C-alpha positions in Angstrom: 95.9 18.6 277.6 98.8 16.9 279.5 99.7 14.6 276.6 100.0 17.7 274.3 102.2 19.5 276.7 104.4 16.3 277.1 104.6 16.0 273.2 105.6 19.7 272.8 108.2 19.4 275.6 109.6 16.3 274.0 109.8 17.8 270.4 111.4 21.0 271.9 114.0 19.0 273.8 114.8 16.9 270.7 115.3 20.0 268.6 117.6 21.5 271.3 119.6 18.3 271.5 119.9 18.2 267.6 121.1 21.8 267.6 123.7 21.2 270.3 124.9 18.0 268.4 125.2 20.0 265.2 127.1 22.8 266.9 129.5 20.3 268.6 130.1 18.7 265.2 130.6 21.9 263.3 132.5 24.0 265.9 133.9 21.6 268.4 134.8 22.6 272.0 135.0 26.3 271.2 131.5 26.7 269.8 130.7 29.7 272.0 133.7 31.6 270.8 133.1 30.9 267.2 129.4 32.0 267.3 130.6 35.3 268.8 133.2 35.6 265.9 130.5 34.8 263.5 128.3 37.6 264.8 131.1 40.1 264.5 131.8 39.0 260.9 128.1 39.5 260.1 128.0 42.9 261.6 131.1 43.9 259.6 129.6 42.5 256.4 126.4 44.5 257.0 128.5 47.7 257.5 130.4 47.0 254.2 127.1 46.3 252.3 125.5 49.5 253.8 128.7 51.6 252.7 128.5 50.2 249.2 124.8 51.0 248.9 125.3 54.6 250.1 128.2 55.1 247.7 126.0 53.7 244.9 123.2 56.0 245.8 125.5 59.1 245.8 127.2 58.0 242.5 123.7 57.4 240.8 122.5 60.8 242.0 125.7 62.5 240.7 125.5 60.8 237.3 121.8 61.4 236.8 122.2 65.1 237.5 125.1 65.3 235.2 123.2 63.6 232.4 120.2 65.8 232.8 122.4 68.9 232.9 121.7 70.1 236.3 124.3 71.1 238.7 124.6 68.5 241.7 124.9 71.4 244.1 121.6 73.1 243.3 120.2 75.8 241.1 122.0 78.7 242.9 125.4 77.4 242.0 124.8 77.0 238.3 126.9 79.1 236.1 125.3 82.3 234.7 126.3 84.6 231.8 127.1 88.1 232.9 124.5 90.7 232.3 125.1 92.9 229.2 126.4 96.2 230.3 126.2 99.4 228.2 129.4 100.1 226.5 131.0 103.5 227.1 131.3 105.4 223.8 
């Protein structure tokens, strides 16, 4: 069992070293600041994508209701014709 533990520790340390070397090559001395900037960018991109999806859903709902002929505000808001009233003669 000790040999397997040693092997897994060795593989893990090699992967950590490779990740650190890759980060140092890509980001230089300011790799911690840039990774935080990347997270902020990803959050903003996610918010933009969510807003576009919501707008698309609202637009699709509006257009589908218009094509079907229903009012997007519900049946109580639909226009009705006035009831025929007896004319005074």
